C-alpha positions in Angstrom: 3.7 85.2 56.1 4.6 88.7 57.4 3.4 89.4 60.9 1.4 92.6 61.3 2.9 95.0 63.9 0.7 96.2 66.8 1.5 99.8 66.0 2.3 101.7 62.8 4.2 104.9 63.6 3.6 107.2 60.6 6.3 109.9 60.4 5.9 112.4 57.6 8.8 114.7 56.6 9.6 117.6 54.3 13.0 119.3 54.4 13.6 118.5 58.1 17.2 117.2 57.8 18.0 119.3 60.9 15.5 117.3 63.0 14.7 114.0 61.5 17.5 112.0 63.0 16.5 112.9 66.5 12.8 112.1 65.7 13.7 108.6 64.5 15.9 108.0 67.5 13.1 108.9 69.8 10.9 106.2 68.2 13.5 103.5 68.1 14.3 104.0 71.8 10.7 103.1 72.9 10.3 100.3 75.4 7.4 99.0 73.4 9.0 97.2 70.4 6.2 95.7 68.3 5.9 98.6 65.8 6.8 99.6 62.3 8.1 103.0 61.6 6.7 104.3 58.2 8.7 107.3 57.1 7.3 109.2 54.2 9.4 111.9 52.7 7.4 114.5 50.7 10.0 114.9 48.0 12.5 116.9 50.2 15.2 118.9 48.5 17.6 118.7 51.4 19.6 115.6 52.6 16.8 114.1 54.7 16.8 110.8 52.7 20.6 110.4 53.3 20.0 110.7 57.1 17.2 108.2 57.1 19.2 105.7 55.1 21.9 105.7 57.9 19.4 103.8 60.2 19.5 100.0 59.7 16.6 99.0 61.9 14.4 96.4 60.1 11.2 98.1 61.5 11.8 101.1 59.3 10.0 101.4 56.0 11.1 104.4 54.0 8.9 105.9 51.2 9.8 108.9 49.1 7.0 110.7 47.1 7.9 111.2 43.5 6.5 114.7 43.7 5.5 117.0 46.5 2.0 116.0 47.7 1.6 118.3 50.7 1.3 117.3 54.3 -2.3 116.1 54.3 -2.0 113.8 51.3 1.3 112.5 52.7 -0.3 111.7 56.0 -3.1 109.9 54.2 -0.6 107.9 52.3 0.9 106.8 55.6 -2.5 105.7 56.9 -3.2 103.7 53.8 0.2 102.1 53.9 0.1 101.3 57.7 -0.3 97.6 58.7 -0.7 98.1 62.4 -3.8 97.9 64.6 -3.0 101.3 66.0 -1.6 104.3 64.1 0.7 106.8 66.0 1.1 110.0 64.1 4.4 112.0 64.1 6.1 114.9 62.4 9.8 114.8 61.6 10.5 117.9 63.7 8.8 116.5 66.8 9.9 114.0 69.4 8.6 111.1 71.6 9.4 112.8 74.9 9.3 109.6 76.9 10.5 106.0 76.3 7.1 104.6 77.4 5.0 106.9 75.2 3.9 104.1 72.9 3.5 101.4 75.7 1.2 103.7 77.8 -1.0 104.5 74.8 -1.3 100.8 73.7 -2.1 99.8 77.3 -4.9 102.3 77.4 -6.5 101.4 74.0 -6.2 97.7 74.8 -8.0 98.2 78.1 -10.7 100.6 76.8 -12.2 99.3 73.5 -14.9 102.1 73.6 -12.2 104.7 72.9 -11.1 105.2 69.3 -8.1 107.5 70.0 -5.7 108.5 72.8 -3.6 111.6 73.1 -0.9 112.7 75.5 0.1 116.0 77.1 2.9 117.7 75.2 6.0 119.5 76.2 6.5 122.5 73.9 10.1 122.9 72.7 11.9 125.5 70.6 14.5 125.0 67.8 17.1 124.1 70.4 15.0 121.5 72.2 14.5 123.9 75.1 11.1 124.5 76.7 9.1 127.0 74.7 7.8 129.9 76.9 7.4 132.9 74.6 4.3 134.7 75.9 3.8 136.4 72.6 2.5 133.1 71.2 -0.2 132.3 73.8 -2.1 130.1 71.4 0.5 127.3 71.6 0.9 127.7 75.4 -2.9 127.3 75.9 -3.6 124.5 73.5 -2.9 121.6 75.9 -5.0 122.6 78.9 -8.4 121.0 78.3 -9.5 118.2 80.6 -10.9 114.9 79.6 -14.7 114.8 78.9 -17.3 112.8 76.9 -17.1 112.9 73.1 -20.2 115.1 73.0 -18.6 117.6 75.4 -15.5 117.5 73.1 -17.7 118.3 70.1 -19.2 121.3 72.0 -15.7 122.4 72.9 -14.4 122.2 69.3 -17.5 124.1 68.1 -16.9 127.0 70.5 -13.1 127.1 70.8 -11.4 125.3 67.9 -8.5 122.7 68.4 -6.6 122.0 71.5 -5.3 118.5 70.9 -1.7 117.8 69.9 -1.5 115.9 66.6 2.0 114.2 67.1 0.8 112.9 70.4 -2.2 111.0 68.8 -2.7 107.2 68.5 -5.8 106.2 66.6 -7.2 102.8 65.9 -6.9 102.0 62.2 -10.5 100.8 62.2 -11.6 104.3 63.1 -10.0 105.7 59.9 -11.7 102.9 58.0 -15.0 104.2 59.4 -14.6 108.0 59.3 -12.2 108.3 56.4 -8.7 109.9 56.1 -7.8 113.5 56.5 -9.5 116.0 54.1 -6.8 117.2 51.7 -8.7 120.5 51.0 -7.5 121.8 54.3 -4.0 123.3 54.9 -4.0 124.0 58.6 -7.3 122.8 60.1 -7.2 119.2 58.9 -6.6 118.0 62.5 -9.6 119.7 64.0 -11.8 118.4 61.2 -10.6 114.9 61.9 -11.0 115.1 65.7 -14.6 116.2 65.1 -15.3 113.4 62.8 -13.8 110.9 65.2 -15.8 112.3 68.2 -19.0 111.9 66.2 -18.3 108.2 66.2 -16.3 107.3 69.3 -14.7 108.5 72.6 -11.2 110.0 72.9 -8.9 110.4 75.9 -5.8 112.4 76.9 -3.1 110.7 79.1 -2.1 113.2 81.8 1.7 113.0 81.1 4.0 114.9 78.8 4.9 112.0 76.6 5.4 114.0 73.4 7.6 117.0 72.5 5.9 119.4 70.1 8.3 121.8 68.4 7.5 125.5 67.9 10.0 126.7 65.4 10.6 130.2 64.0 8.8 129.2 60.8 5.8 128.1 62.9 5.5 131.5 64.7 6.3 133.7 61.6 3.4 132.2 59.6 0.8 132.7 62.2 -0.6 135.9 60.7 -1.3 134.3 57.4 -2.5 131.1 59.1 -5.1 133.2 60.9 -6.4 134.4 57.6 -6.6 130.9 56.2 -8.4 129.8 59.4 -11.3 132.2 58.5 -11.9 130.1 55.4 -11.2 126.7 56.9 -13.0 127.1 60.2 -16.2 127.8 58.3 -15.7 124.5 56.5 -15.0 122.7 59.8 -18.3 124.0 61.3 -20.1 122.3 58.4 -19.6 119.0 60.3 -22.3 120.2 62.8 -25.0 120.7 60.1 -25.5 116.9 59.7 -26.0 115.9 63.4 -27.9 112.7 63.1 -30.7 113.2 65.7 -32.3 115.7 68.1 -31.0 113.6 71.0 -27.4 113.9 69.8 -27.9 117.6 69.2 -28.9 118.1 72.8 -25.9 116.1 74.1 -23.6 118.4 72.2 -25.6 121.6 72.8 -27.6 121.1 76.0 -28.2 124.9 76.2 -29.9 125.2 72.8 -33.6 124.5 72.0 -34.4 122.2 69.1 -37.4 119.9 68.7 -37.2 118.7 65.1 -34.3 117.1 63.1 -35.2 119.4 60.2 -34.3 122.4 62.4 -30.8 121.2 63.5 -28.8 122.9 60.8 -30.5 126.3 61.2 -30.3 126.0 65.0 -26.5 125.5 64.7 -26.2 128.5 62.3 -28.4 130.7 64.6 -26.0 130.0 67.5 -23.1 131.0 65.3 -24.6 134.4 64.7 -23.9 135.4 68.2 -20.3 134.1 68.4 -17.0 135.1 66.8 -16.5 136.7 63.4 -15.6 133.3 61.9 -18.7 131.7 63.4 -20.8 134.6 62.1 -19.3 134.3 58.6 -20.2 130.6 58.5 -23.7 131.3 59.7 -24.6 134.0 57.2 -23.1 132.0 54.3 -25.1 128.9 55.2 -28.3 130.7 55.9 -28.2 132.7 52.7 -27.2 129.7 50.5 -30.0 127.6 52.0 -32.7 130.3 51.7 -34.2 129.9 48.2 -37.9 130.5 48.7 -40.5 132.3 50.8 -41.1 129.1 52.8 -37.4 129.1 53.7 -37.7 132.7 54.9 -40.8 131.8 56.9 -38.9 129.0 58.5 -36.1 131.4 59.6 -38.7 133.7 61.2 -40.3 130.7 63.0 -36.9 129.9 64.5 -36.3 133.5 65.5 -34.0 134.7 62.8 -34.7 138.1 61.3 -33.7 138.4 57.6 -32.9 142.1 57.8 -30.6 141.4 60.8 -29.0 138.6 58.8 -28.2 141.0 55.9 -26.6 143.4 58.4 -24.6 140.6 59.8 -23.4 139.5 56.4 -22.3 143.0 55.4 -20.5 143.5 58.8 -18.2 140.5 58.3 -14.7 142.0 58.1 -12.5 141.5 55.0 -9.3 139.8 56.1 -6.2 141.8 55.3 -2.6 141.0 54.9 0.0 142.9 56.7 2.7 142.0 54.2 3.5 143.6 50.9 2.6 140.7 48.7 1.1 141.5 45.3 -1.4 139.7 43.1 -1.7 140.4 39.4 -4.7 139.9 37.2 -4.4 139.1 33.5 -7.8 139.9 31.8 -9.4 141.2 28.7 -9.4 145.0 29.1 -12.3 145.6 26.7 -15.0 146.8 29.1 -17.8 145.9 26.7 -17.2 142.3 27.7 -19.1 141.6 30.8 -16.6 139.2 32.3 -13.8 141.8 31.8 -15.7 144.2 33.9 -17.4 142.0 36.5 -14.5 139.5 37.1 -11.7 142.0 36.2 -12.0 145.7 36.4 -14.7 145.9 39.2 -12.6 143.7 41.5 -9.5 145.6 40.8 -11.2 148.9 41.4 -12.7 147.8 44.7 -9.4 146.5 46.1 -7.6 149.7 45.1 -10.3 152.1 46.4 -10.5 150.3 49.8 -6.7 149.8 50.0 -7.2 146.1 50.6 -4.2 143.9 51.0 -2.7 142.0 49.2 -2.3 144.6 46.5 -4.3 143.6 43.4 -3.3 145.1 40.1 -3.4 144.5 36.4 -0.4 142.4 35.3 2.6 144.4 34.1 5.6 142.6 32.8 7.9 145.2 34.4 6.5 144.4 37.9 6.7 140.6 37.4 9.2 140.0 40.1 6.9 141.6 42.7 4.0 139.2 42.1 3.4 136.1 44.3 0.1 135.1 42.6 -1.1 135.7 39.1 -4.7 135.2 38.1 -5.6 134.4 34.4 -9.1 135.6 34.0 -10.6 133.6 31.0 -7.2 133.9 29.4 -6.0 130.4 28.2 -4.6 130.8 24.8 -1.1 129.5 24.0 0.6 132.8 24.7 -0.9 133.0 28.2 -0.3 129.3 28.9 3.4 129.8 28.0 3.5 132.8 30.4 1.8 130.8 33.1 4.6 128.1 32.7 7.3 130.7 33.1 5.7 132.2 36.2 5.2 128.8 37.7 8.9 128.0 37.1 9.7 131.1 39.0 7.8 129.9 42.0 4.7 132.0 41.6 1.2 130.7 42.3 -1.1 130.4 39.4 -4.9 130.9 39.5 -7.2 130.3 36.5 -10.6 131.9 36.4 -13.2 130.5 34.0 -16.8 131.6 33.5 -18.1 129.7 30.4 -18.6 126.0 29.4 -16.2 125.5 26.5 -16.6 121.7 26.9 -20.0 121.9 25.1 -19.2 121.5 21.4 -22.3 120.2 19.4 -21.1 121.6 16.1 -17.7 119.9 16.6 -15.9 123.2 16.0 -12.1 122.9 15.8 -11.7 126.2 17.7 -13.6 124.7 20.7 -11.6 121.5 20.5 -8.5 123.7 20.8 -10.0 125.6 23.7 -10.6 122.4 25.6 -7.0 121.3 25.2 -5.7 124.7 26.4 -8.2 124.9 29.3 -7.1 121.5 30.5 -3.5 122.6 30.3 -4.3 125.8 32.3 -6.1 123.8 35.0 -3.3 121.3 35.2 -0.7 124.0 35.8 -2.8 126.1 38.1 -2.7 126.0 41.9 -6.4 126.8 42.1 -9.2 127.2 39.7 -12.1 129.7 40.1 -15.4 129.0 38.4 -18.4 131.3 38.2 -21.2 128.9 38.9 -22.0 125.6 40.5 -23.2 124.2 37.2 -19.9 125.0 35.6 -18.2 123.4 38.6 -20.0 120.2 37.8 -19.0 120.3 34.2 -15.3 120.8 34.9 -15.3 118.0 37.4 -17.0 115.7 34.8 -14.4 116.5 32.2 -11.3 116.9 34.4 -12.0 114.9 37.6 -8.4 115.3 38.8 -9.1 119.0 39.3 -11.5 118.3 42.2 -9.3 119.6 45.0 -8.3 122.8 43.1 -11.8 124.1 42.3 -13.8 126.8 44.1 -16.7 128.9 43.0 -16.8 132.7 43.2 -19.9 134.3 41.6 -20.3 137.5 39.7 -21.0 140.7 41.6 -23.7 143.1 40.3 -22.7 146.5 38.9 -24.0 149.6 40.6 -22.4 151.8 38.0 -20.4 151.4 34.8 -17.2 153.2 34.0 -17.3 155.3 30.9 -15.3 158.2 29.4 -18.1 159.2 27.0 -21.4 161.1 27.4 -24.7 159.4 26.3 -25.4 159.9 22.6 -28.3 162.1 21.5 -30.3 159.2 20.1 -30.2 157.4 23.5 -31.3 160.6 25.3 -34.2 161.1 22.9 -35.3 157.4 23.4 -35.2 157.7 27.2 -37.3 160.9 27.0 -39.8 159.1 24.8 -40.0 156.2 27.3 -40.7 158.7 30.1 -43.3 160.7 28.1 -46.2 161.1 30.6 -49.1 160.5 28.2 -47.6 157.2 27.1 -45.7 155.9 30.1 -48.8 155.1 32.2 -50.1 152.7 29.4 -47.0 151.7 27.5 -45.2 148.5 28.5 -41.5 149.0 28.2 -39.5 145.8 27.7 -35.8 145.3 27.2 -33.5 142.5 26.0 -29.7 142.8 26.3 -26.7 140.6 25.7 -24.4 139.2 23.0 -26.3 138.8 19.8 -25.0 135.3 19.0 -22.8 132.5 20.2 -20.5 130.4 18.1 -21.5 127.1 19.7 -24.9 127.5 21.3 -28.4 128.6 20.2 -28.5 131.6 22.4 -28.5 135.3 21.9 -31.0 137.6 20.1 -32.7 134.8 18.2 -34.1 133.4 21.5 -36.6 136.3 21.5 -38.4 134.5 18.6 -39.7 132.0 21.3 -41.9 134.7 22.8 -42.6 136.8 19.6 -46.2 135.7 19.3 -47.0 136.3 22.9 -45.5 139.8 22.9 -47.3 140.7 19.7 -50.7 139.4 21.1 -50.4 141.6 24.2 -49.5 144.6 22.0 -53.1 144.6 20.7 -54.3 145.9 24.0 -51.2 147.4 25.6 -48.7 149.3 23.5 -45.3 147.6 23.9 -41.9 149.2 23.3 -39.0 146.8 22.9 -35.5 148.0 23.4 -32.6 145.9 22.3 -29.1 146.5 23.6 -26.5 144.3 21.9 -23.7 144.1 19.3 -25.3 143.2 16.0 -27.7 145.8 14.5 -28.1 143.8 11.3 -29.4 140.9 13.2 -31.8 143.2 15.0 -33.1 144.5 11.7 -33.6 141.0 10.4 -35.5 139.4 13.3 -36.8 142.2 15.6 -37.3 145.5 13.9 -40.5 144.4 12.1 -42.3 143.0 15.1 -45.9 144.0 15.4 -45.5 146.2 18.5 -45.7 149.9 19.2 -42.0 150.5 18.7 -38.7 148.8 18.7 -35.3 150.4 19.2 -31.7 149.1 18.9 -28.7 150.5 20.8 -25.1 149.3 20.7 -24.0 148.4 24.3 -22.1 151.3 25.9 -21.1 151.9 29.4 -22.3 155.5 29.4 -26.0 154.5 28.7 -26.6 150.9 29.7 -27.7 151.3 33.3 -29.9 154.3 32.4 -31.6 152.3 29.6 -32.3 149.5 32.1 -33.8 151.8 34.7 -36.3 153.2 32.2 -37.8 149.8 31.5 -40.7 147.9 33.2 -39.2 144.5 32.7 -36.3 142.6 31.2 -36.8 139.6 28.9 -34.3 136.8 29.2 -35.5 133.9 27.0 -33.0 131.0 27.0 -32.5 127.9 24.9 -31.4 125.5 27.5 -28.3 123.5 26.7 -25.0 122.6 28.5 -23.6 126.0 27.7 -26.5 128.2 28.8 -27.2 126.3 32.1 -23.7 127.1 33.2 -24.2 130.9 32.9 -24.2 133.1 36.0 -27.2 135.1 37.1 -25.6 138.5 36.2 -28.3 139.5 33.6 -31.1 138.7 35.9 -29.4 140.3 38.9 -28.4 143.4 37.0 -32.0 143.9 35.9 -33.5 143.4 39.4 -30.8 145.7 40.8 -32.1 148.4 38.5 -35.6 148.0 39.9 -37.3 146.3 36.9 -39.2 143.0 36.7 -37.6 139.9 35.1 -39.3 137.4 32.8 -36.9 134.5 32.0 -36.5 130.9 31.3 -34.9 129.3 34.3 -31.3 128.1 34.7 -29.7 126.9 37.9 -28.2 130.3 38.8 -31.7 131.9 38.6 -33.5 129.5 40.9 -32.9 131.3 44.2 -34.8 134.3 42.7 -37.9 132.3 41.7 -40.1 134.2 44.3 -38.8 137.5 43.0 -39.3 137.2 39.3 -41.2 135.1 36.7 -39.3 131.9 35.6 -40.8 129.7 32.9 -44.1 131.6 33.2 -44.1 134.2 30.4 -47.8 134.9 30.2 -48.4 135.4 33.9 -45.2 137.4 34.0 -46.5 139.8 31.3 -49.8 140.1 33.1 -48.0 141.0 36.3 -45.9 143.6 34.5 -49.0 145.2 33.0 -50.8 145.1 36.4 -47.8 146.9 37.9 -48.5 149.9 35.6 -51.6 150.5 37.8 -50.5 149.1 41.2 -46.8 148.8 42.0 -47.2 147.3 45.4 -46.6 143.6 44.3 -43.8 144.7 42.1 -42.1 146.6 44.9 -42.3 143.6 47.1 -40.6 141.4 44.4 -37.9 143.9 43.9 -37.3 144.5 47.6 -37.0 140.7 48.2 -34.6 140.4 45.3 -32.4 143.3 46.4 -32.1 141.7 49.8 -30.7 138.5 48.3 -28.5 140.5 45.9 -27.1 142.7 48.6 -26.4 139.8 50.8 -24.8 137.5 48.2 -23.7 139.5 45.1 -22.5 142.9 46.2 -18.9 143.7 45.3 -18.1 143.8 49.1 -19.2 140.2 49.5 -17.5 139.0 46.3 -14.3 140.8 47.3 -14.3 139.0 50.7 -14.4 135.7 48.9 -11.4 136.7 46.8 -9.6 137.8 49.9 -10.2 134.5 51.7 -9.0 132.7 48.5 -5.8 134.8 48.4 -5.1 134.0 52.1 -5.6 130.3 51.4 -3.3 130.2 48.4 -0.6 132.6 49.7 -0.7 131.6 53.4 
């Protein structure tokens, strides 16, 4: 029977042949000897393994990853492998600074069972093991100055200030990890802070007041600080999410004694409200949370009750600064350049235009083969055919990062089409080779996870922005101009109900498109008996329009082929947009861009609901066609209610779907991938 050691020292390493020998020596020289040294090499390309193999101590267990897992997953592998009661963490470029480092920490934990982790003070050293004193990097010099306090005070400190504890000085009871879980692999630089918060929510921690650990600050550490600061904008927001699920009002007041809160239901909003008056990172977290959790009038009323003004919230959202790179890194976008395709404009051209117009870094441009060597990241926007997959393989082999952007559910295939079977194979290949996958809706996120569960840690959601204008090189055609004049004709416009449907005429694998209008044909025709209805169709199949729409018993119908020069103008001349939907796994994954575009143009929306429409349920008519039509007709006489609906909708749209907000999400993503 193998005796379990008291301590498992988990030492993770990647390409640290220069330092790893000294690191191992500093562990083997400890005066406390009942430990195992678990060394996990993350598939290093240098001679680290050769150096480790020179040590013959029986307490060493060496594990080499078959492929590079990254620091966080490698640390987690060490925790899962560890057999000791206590786990001492360690990096291969750091040192145990004192021979009694382990013995003093064991002595403390043995004597204080109410403490789950113990840290030490750390001596900062440079590449040559000399004391690190560079004043240009004050963050490192200040990180080890906080005094001991209760776990609740620690939670308050982390909330307001971020991390100050030295990871390689830590010793944690393995039972604590069994309770709170291992490190979150979705982090790249703030996994430590996230873990210390989770630990402090369960148990006390303590810092020994001696420099028992040497923490190395190398040139690589200081040179990447700029990009780390960009990544921290994204990751600190996620860290703050730990405070939204505080378990009781009593615990809330122990962490935030200065803040009012009387109900457990108000804790999350109270945390977000506090963040609104703190740093830019706090503010960014707050506005994202408050907007994402505000889906009805009652939610808005609750914000007002707690002292949060929605207009001020919108101003705060739009004032969050877009993070910018100082480097000359370039990102390339591969996308369909046909601007008649909505995804080509919304997820391609519009983003490119905004980055270029505002001189945002990193530089974002359409992919050009001649500029291939300059790209660090390449985004494949709904491009997953064999040709593009082969290109992605080549770029990946050259060390470039790959991002795959998808906005439709190709996993739904009720007709068992061979083309969709091929699509699914190619999409899975693209997701496998990609460093990160961008999806356009939460519903699509769920579908991809169901079909490709191993993609969980790659996926993020970036929604569509609305379009304030459309790019066109053509003037409106005469027939469009005549129709718009007819719709504006004074003698008719006060009585006439102007309705519009727009979109792709058909889909190869879903019962969506123009035929969905047949669901509401009888209702529309019945209202036409008392109120003249003009129905405008903007699509890409005039023959289908002639077959199923042109003979409706209404005042008039009119078809136009979608064109950038006229689309927005046509929308703005309507009273309401009709968006009937046959609900299936394809349509429920769609974004809200048709609804949002209509509301942005100041017209009512009558629609069947899908998940991306739900947040607008108080601003339009979902699954309520008859009352919706009545409201549209009533608005011909009194626009006050309609104006309120549109105003409320535009507040949500401006706060969540403007190109400025969506561009910020892309910027944060770039910093996370390229940092």
